[in-house]
C-alpha positions in Angstrom: -19.1 5.5 46.6 -19.6 7.5 42.4 -21.8 6.4 40.3 -20.8 3.8 37.6 -20.8 5.4 34.0 -23.9 5.0 31.5 -23.5 2.6 29.4 -24.4 2.9 25.6 -24.3 0.3 22.8 -20.8 1.1 20.9 -20.6 -0.1 16.8 -18.5 -3.6 16.4 -14.7 -2.6 15.4 -14.5 -0.7 11.5 -18.5 0.6 11.8 -16.8 3.6 12.9 -13.9 3.8 10.5 -16.3 3.8 7.3 -17.3 7.2 5.9 -21.0 7.7 5.4 -21.7 8.0 1.5 -22.5 11.6 0.5 -24.5 11.1 -3.1 -24.4 14.6 -5.1 -26.4 17.5 -4.4 -29.2 17.7 -5.7 -30.3 21.9 -6.2 -29.1 25.3 -5.0 -30.7 27.9 -3.1 -32.2 30.3 -5.2 -32.8 29.0 -8.6 -35.7 28.2 -10.7 -34.5 26.5 -13.1 -31.9 23.4 -12.5 -29.5 21.5 -14.3 -28.8 18.6 -12.6 -25.9 16.8 -14.2 -24.0 15.3 -9.9 -25.5 11.9 -10.4 -25.6 9.9 -13.7 -28.7 9.9 -14.2 -30.1 10.3 -18.0 -32.0 12.6 -19.9 -34.9 10.7 -20.9 -36.1 9.4 -18.4 -37.4 6.0 -18.1 -39.3 4.2 -20.6 -43.2 5.0 -21.1 -43.9 0.8 -21.3 -41.8 1.0 -17.8 -44.2 3.7 -16.3 -48.0 1.7 -17.3 -46.5 -1.5 -15.2 -45.2 0.6 -12.4 -48.6 2.3 -12.0 -50.0 -0.6 -12.5 -48.7 -2.6 -10.7 -49.9 -0.1 -7.6 -53.2 -1.2 -7.8 -52.4 -4.4 -5.2 -50.2 -2.2 -2.6 -51.8 -5.0 0.6 -49.1 -7.6 -0.7 -46.3 -8.4 0.0 -43.7 -8.8 -3.5 -43.3 -12.1 -5.4 -39.7 -12.6 -3.5 -37.7 -14.3 -5.6 -38.7 -11.5 -8.5 -39.4 -14.7 -11.5 -40.8 -11.7 -13.2 -37.7 -9.5 -13.4 -35.4 -12.5 -13.7 -37.1 -14.2 -16.5 -37.4 -11.3 -18.5 -33.8 -10.6 -17.4 -33.2 -14.7 -18.8 -34.4 -14.5 -21.5 -33.0 -11.1 -22.8 -29.3 -12.0 -22.0 -29.7 -15.7 -22.5 -28.5 -17.0 -19.1 -30.9 -19.1 -17.0 -32.7 -17.2 -13.7 -31.6 -19.5 -11.5 -28.5 -17.9 -11.5 -29.6 -14.1 -11.4 -30.4 -12.8 -7.8 -32.2 -9.0 -7.9 -31.2 -6.4 -5.2 -32.3 -3.3 -4.1 -30.4 -1.9 -7.1 -26.6 -2.9 -7.5 -25.6 -0.9 -4.2 -27.0 -3.9 -1.8 -26.1 -6.7 -4.7 -22.4 -5.2 -3.8 -23.1 -5.2 0.2 -25.2 -8.7 0.3 -20.9 -10.3 -1.7 -19.8 -8.7 1.0 -21.7 -10.0 3.9 -21.9 -13.8 2.2 -17.4 -13.8 1.6 -16.1 -11.4 3.8 -15.5 -11.5 7.8 -13.0 -10.8 9.9 -9.1 -11.5 9.5 -10.4 -11.3 5.2 -9.9 -8.8 2.7 -11.3 -6.9 -0.2 -9.7 -5.1 -2.8 -10.4 -2.3 -5.4 -9.1 -0.1 -6.9 -7.4 3.4 -5.7 -10.8 5.4 -7.5 -13.2 3.1 -7.6 -16.6 3.2 -6.2 -17.1 4.2 -2.8 -19.6 1.4 -1.8 -16.9 -1.0 -1.9 -14.7 0.2 0.7 -18.1 0.7 2.7 -19.6 -3.0 2.2 -16.1 -4.3 3.1 -15.6 -2.7 6.2 -19.2 -3.3 7.1 -19.0 -7.1 7.2 -15.8 -6.5 8.5 -12.9 -7.0 6.5 -9.5 -4.8 5.5 -10.0 -2.3 2.6 -7.1 -3.0 0.2 -6.2 -0.8 -2.4 -5.0 -1.3 -5.7 -3.3 1.4 -6.9 -4.6 3.2 -11.4 -2.2 4.1 -14.2 -3.5 7.0 -16.0 -7.3 7.1 -13.4 -7.5 3.2 -15.0 -7.6 -0.3 -13.6 -4.2 -1.0 -13.1 -4.5 -5.1 -13.9 -0.3 -6.1 -11.9 -1.5 -4.0 -9.6 -4.7 -5.5 -8.4 -3.3 -9.1 -8.4 -0.2 -7.8 -6.2 -2.7 -5.7 -3.8 -4.0 -10.1 -3.8 -2.6 -11.5 -0.7 -4.0 -15.3 1.0 -6.2 -13.0 3.2 -8.0 -11.3 -0.5 -11.2 -13.1 -0.6 -13.4 -10.0 -3.0 -11.9 -8.1 -5.8 -14.1 -5.3 -6.8 -13.2 -4.0 -10.7 -16.3 -1.5 -12.1 -15.7 -0.8 -15.9 -16.3 1.7 -16.0 -15.4 2.9 -13.5 -16.9 5.8 -11.8 -16.7 8.7 -11.1 -13.0 7.8 -13.5 -15.3 6.5 -16.4 -12.3 4.9 -18.1 -12.4 0.8 -18.9 -10.6 -2.4 -18.3 -11.0 -4.2 -22.8 -12.1 -8.0 -21.9 -8.5 -9.0 -22.8 -7.5 -7.0 -19.2 -10.4 -8.5 -17.8 -9.6 -12.1 -19.0 -5.9 -12.4 -17.4 -7.0 -10.2 -14.5 -9.9 -12.9 -14.0 -6.9 -15.9 -14.8 -4.4 -14.2 -12.2 -6.6 -14.4 -9.7 -6.5 -17.7 -7.1 -9.6 -19.7 -7.6 -11.3 -19.0 -4.2 -11.0 -14.7 -5.0 -14.1 -13.9 -6.1 -14.1 -11.6 -8.5 -17.0 -8.8 -8.5 -17.4 -6.8 -13.0 -19.7 -4.0 -11.7 -21.0 -3.3 -14.9 -24.0 -0.2 -13.8 -22.5 2.3 -17.1 -22.2 -0.4 -19.3 -24.8 -0.3 -21.9 -22.6 3.3 -23.2 -20.1 1.6 -24.1 -18.9 1.4 -27.2 -16.0 0.4 -27.8 -15.4 -3.1 -29.5 -12.7 -4.6 -27.4 -15.5 -3.9 -24.5 -17.4 -7.0 -23.1 -19.3 -6.5 -19.0 -18.0 -9.7 -18.5 -22.0 -11.8 -19.5 -19.3 -14.5 -20.5 -17.0 -15.0 -17.5 -19.6 -15.2 -15.5 -21.7 -17.8 -16.6 -18.9 -19.7 -17.4 -16.8 -18.7 -14.5 -17.0 -20.9 -10.7 -15.5 -17.2 -9.6 -16.7 -14.3 -11.1 -20.2 -12.0 -10.5 -21.7 -9.4 -12.5 -23.7 -6.6 -11.6 -25.6 -4.2 -13.4 -28.4 -1.8 -12.8 -31.3 -0.2 -13.5 -30.6 2.9 -12.4 -28.6 4.4 -15.2 -30.0 3.5 -19.2 -33.1 2.9 -18.1 -34.6 5.5 -15.9 -35.4 3.4 -12.9 -32.5 5.0 -10.0 -35.9 6.4 -8.2 -36.7 2.6 -7.8 -33.7 0.7 -6.7 -33.7 -1.9 -8.8 -31.1 -4.0 -9.4 -29.7 -7.1 -10.8 -26.2 -9.7 -10.6 -25.5 -13.6 -11.8 -23.1 -15.8 -11.9 -22.1 -19.1 -10.0 -25.0 -21.2 -9.1 -23.7 -21.1 -5.7 -22.7 -17.5 -5.2 -25.9 -16.9 -5.6 -27.3 -19.7 -3.2 -25.1 -18.4 -0.5 -26.5 -14.7 -0.7 -30.1 -15.5 -1.7 -29.5 -17.7 1.8 -28.5 -14.0 3.4 -30.6 -11.6 1.4 -33.7 -10.0 2.6 -37.2 -11.8 1.1 -39.0 -8.9 0.0 -36.0 -6.7 -1.0 -37.2 -5.1 -4.3 -41.0 -3.5 -4.7 -43.7 -4.9 -6.4 -43.8 -1.8 -9.0 -39.9 -2.2 -9.6 -39.6 -5.3 -11.0 -42.6 -4.8 -12.7 -42.0 -1.8 -14.1 -38.0 -3.0 -15.0 -39.2 -6.2 -16.9 -40.8 -3.4 -19.0 -37.8 -1.0 -19.5 -35.8 -4.6 -20.4 -37.7 -5.4 -23.3 -38.1 -1.4 -24.6 -34.6 -2.0 -26.3 -35.7 1.6 -28.5 -36.2 3.0 -25.4 -32.1 2.1 -24.1 -30.9 2.4 -27.6 -32.6 5.8 -28.0 -30.9 7.4 -24.6 -27.0 5.6 -25.4 -27.4 7.6 -28.6 -28.3 10.6 -27.1 -25.1 10.3 -24.9 -23.0 8.7 -27.7 -23.7 12.1 -29.9 -23.3 14.3 -26.8 -20.4 12.3 -24.6 -17.5 13.9 -26.9 -19.1 17.1 -28.0 -18.9 17.9 -24.3 -15.5 15.9 -23.6 -14.0 18.4 -26.9 -15.9 21.9 -25.6 -13.9 21.4 -21.9 -10.5 20.9 -23.3 -11.3 23.6 -26.3 -11.7 25.9 -22.4 -8.6 24.8 -21.8 -9.0 22.2 -19.4 -7.9 18.2 -18.7 -10.6 15.7 -19.8 -10.4 11.9 -18.8 -11.0 9.9 -21.5 -14.7 8.3 -20.9 -17.2 5.9 -22.2 -19.6 6.3 -20.0 -22.5 9.1 -18.7 -19.9 10.8 -17.7 -17.2 12.8 -17.6 -14.1 13.6 -15.1 -12.7 17.4 -15.5 -9.5 18.5 -14.4 -9.0 21.3 -12.7 -5.3 24.0 -12.2 -4.8 24.1 -7.8 -4.7 27.6 -8.0 -6.7 29.9 -6.3 -9.6 30.8 -8.0 -9.4 28.0 -11.2 -10.4 24.8 -8.3 -12.2 22.7 -8.9 -14.5 24.4 -5.5 -14.2 27.2 -7.2 -15.7 25.9 -10.2 -18.2 23.5 -8.5 -19.6 27.2 -6.3 -19.8 29.2 -9.4 -21.4 26.5 -11.9 -24.3 26.3 -8.5 -24.6 30.0 -8.7 -25.3 28.8 -12.3 -28.0 26.5 -11.6 -25.4 24.0 -12.9 -25.4 21.3 -9.8 -22.2 18.7 -10.7 -20.1 16.6 -8.8 -17.2 17.1 -6.8 -15.1 13.8 -6.2 -12.6 15.1 -3.6 -14.0 12.0 -1.5 -11.9 9.5 -4.7 -9.3 11.0 -4.5 -9.5 13.2 -7.1 -9.6 16.3 -5.4 -8.9 19.0 -8.2 -11.6 16.8 -10.8 -15.4 17.3 -11.3 -17.7 14.6 -12.7 -20.3 16.3 -14.5 -23.1 14.0 -16.7 -24.0 14.0 -20.2 -27.4 15.3 -19.8 -30.4 17.1 -22.1 -29.5 19.4 -24.8 -30.5 22.7 -22.8 -28.7 21.2 -20.1 -25.2 20.5 -21.8 -25.1 24.2 -23.2 -25.4 25.3 -19.9 -22.7 23.7 -18.4 -20.2 24.3 -21.6 -21.5 28.2 -20.9 -20.9 28.4 -17.3 -18.2 26.5 -17.3 -16.8 29.0 -20.2 -17.7 31.9 -18.1 -15.8 30.3 -15.5 -13.0 30.0 -17.8 -12.8 33.4 -18.1 -13.3 35.0 -15.3 -16.5 36.3 -16.3 -18.5 36.3 -12.9 -21.0 39.1 -14.4 
């Protein structure tokens, strides 16, 4: 009698179809000085007030954090004039995007997101057991008509990053409202405003009013970008009370650290620091775009704290070639082939020194100067 095959646990259907999220590179071997422009981090760092609050919070590491994030939710509510009871905080907005999928999507259900949207949307939908549906974009921008055409009776959630990562493009508020008006009332519209604080366009809004007034809209935000708290993983969302209640039922009881909550509340109060970060970006974003375009490269118009630079599909001139060349100069940028953009690189707006290092290295690459 032959031995029976050994069994082992098998993930449920769909899990192994998920491509793990791969973050941007953070180093270049052999370089003492690295210019990291791969993760959309603020070059100004966190507010000194946030640092002080975080350090003070370490005095009681033996105690569990407040499971309802009262301090931070109260600070968010006061800052934005919303009901603290309709705010839920998470370990970065990534956790909240996933919790929404777990609460509303199951086998047979669908979640919709845009063609070049944030990779976490697909991961969250598949992890919840649902089917990921991609809506095509127009000119690397979310297309409201395409999104609405992708919605079926099985659709439970539509995710829209506004501005979008990695393209940097955005939908004006009028288009967001048109999207919401076209959705069935039982479809949850999730507006991801991770980069909202950087946008200068007059026709833009992050969606706070929609999330406050509608029964099927949620807006998510993060402290990882303009507030410089990426290492602490702090995010929040606001939406209808019934949606917040559903998420709170599956949310981990201590999903934020005490230090993260304290630093977030302090960062929110330091409006001058955030304003300085926004002003730095407003100064350098157009300069970086103009610099790349002056070298003959195409750059997608961006309203966020990064830009998408396109390269020709020509041997020796490709995005992969440029990435390798820049890494060799100690400048780290982001490949975005996983987003369906194999011929582009995403570049964060960094410090003055890093921005100038990038433009100098990019110029050398375009000129063929490999010395």
